[in-house]
C-alpha positions as CSV (number, residue, x, y, z in Angstrom):
1,M,120.1,-102.4,-49.3
2,E,117.0,-104.4,-48.6
3,P,116.8,-106.9,-46.9
4,T,119.6,-105.6,-44.7
5,L,118.3,-102.0,-44.4
6,Y,115.0,-100.4,-45.2
7,A,113.8,-96.8,-45.9
8,G,113.7,-94.9,-42.6
9,D,116.5,-96.9,-40.9
10,R,118.9,-94.6,-39.0
11,L,122.6,-95.4,-39.1
12,L,125.6,-94.6,-37.0
13,V,128.3,-93.7,-39.4
14,L,132.0,-93.1,-38.8
15,Y,133.0,-90.5,-41.5
16,G,136.4,-90.1,-43.0
17,V,137.7,-93.6,-42.4
18,D,138.4,-96.5,-44.7
19,P,135.8,-99.2,-44.9
20,K,136.5,-102.8,-44.0
21,V,135.6,-105.7,-46.2
22,G,132.3,-107.2,-45.3
23,T,130.9,-104.0,-43.7
24,L,128.6,-101.4,-45.1
25,A,129.9,-98.0,-46.3
26,I,128.5,-94.7,-47.4
27,V,129.8,-94.2,-51.0
28,K,129.3,-91.7,-53.8
29,L,128.6,-93.6,-57.0
30,P,129.2,-91.9,-60.3
31,E,126.4,-89.5,-61.3
32,R,124.3,-90.7,-58.3
33,P,123.5,-89.5,-54.7
34,L,125.2,-91.0,-51.7
35,A,124.4,-94.7,-51.2
36,V,124.9,-97.5,-48.7
37,K,126.8,-100.5,-50.1
38,R,128.5,-103.6,-48.8
39,V,132.3,-103.5,-49.3
40,T,133.4,-106.8,-50.8
41,G,137.0,-106.1,-51.7
42,K,139.9,-103.7,-52.4
43,T,141.4,-103.5,-55.9
44,D,144.1,-101.3,-57.5
45,G,141.3,-99.0,-58.6
46,G,139.7,-98.6,-55.2
47,W,136.9,-100.3,-53.3
48,W,134.6,-103.0,-54.8
49,V,131.1,-102.5,-53.4
50,E,128.0,-104.5,-54.0
51,R,124.3,-104.3,-53.2
52,D,122.5,-106.8,-50.9
53,N,119.6,-107.1,-53.3
54,P,121.0,-108.1,-56.8
55,A,117.6,-107.3,-58.4
56,E,117.8,-103.6,-57.6
57,G,120.3,-100.8,-57.5
58,V,123.7,-100.0,-58.8
59,D,127.1,-101.4,-57.6
60,S,130.6,-102.0,-58.7
61,W,129.4,-104.6,-61.2
62,L,127.9,-101.7,-63.1
63,V,130.2,-98.8,-62.4
64,G,133.5,-100.5,-61.5
65,A,135.6,-100.0,-58.4
66,I,134.9,-96.9,-56.2
67,A,137.8,-94.5,-55.7
68,P,139.0,-94.1,-52.1
69,E,137.9,-90.5,-52.0
70,A,134.3,-91.5,-53.0
71,V,134.0,-93.4,-49.7
72,A,132.4,-91.0,-47.2
73,G,132.5,-93.4,-44.2
74,R,131.8,-96.8,-42.6
75,V,128.5,-97.8,-41.2
76,L,129.0,-98.9,-37.6
77,A,125.4,-99.9,-36.7
78,R,121.7,-99.4,-37.4
79,V,120.4,-97.5,-34.4
80,W,116.8,-97.2,-35.3
81,P,114.7,-99.2,-35.3
82,L,116.4,-101.3,-32.6
83,F,114.4,-104.4,-33.6
84,R,112.5,-105.1,-36.7
85,R,109.5,-107.5,-37.1
86,R,110.3,-110.0,-39.9
87,V,108.3,-109.0,-42.9
88,W,107.4,-111.8,-45.3
89,Q,107.3,-111.1,-49.0
90,D,103.5,-111.2,-49.1
91,D,103.3,-108.6,-46.3
92,R,105.2,-105.9,-48.1
93,P,103.2,-102.9,-49.4
94,G,102.9,-102.3,-53.1
């Protein structure tokens, strides 16, 4: 979910509730581990989720709508780190 979230970020999650359009949600994608995705809509087939970085990852454009039972919870906030220094593309490792 870069640039929104980075490895090591800690999230406050409300489990067992429906997501809201525009928020982040914890979802179970087909044949993949739990993931954090942005909810962009509700369809007849479930929730449409997308990644914030279109160059990486998997989202509804590749696997279709996510069934309601595949949504584990809604992300309420990032609790750690409280603040993040802006990292420019040239500063990133690797």
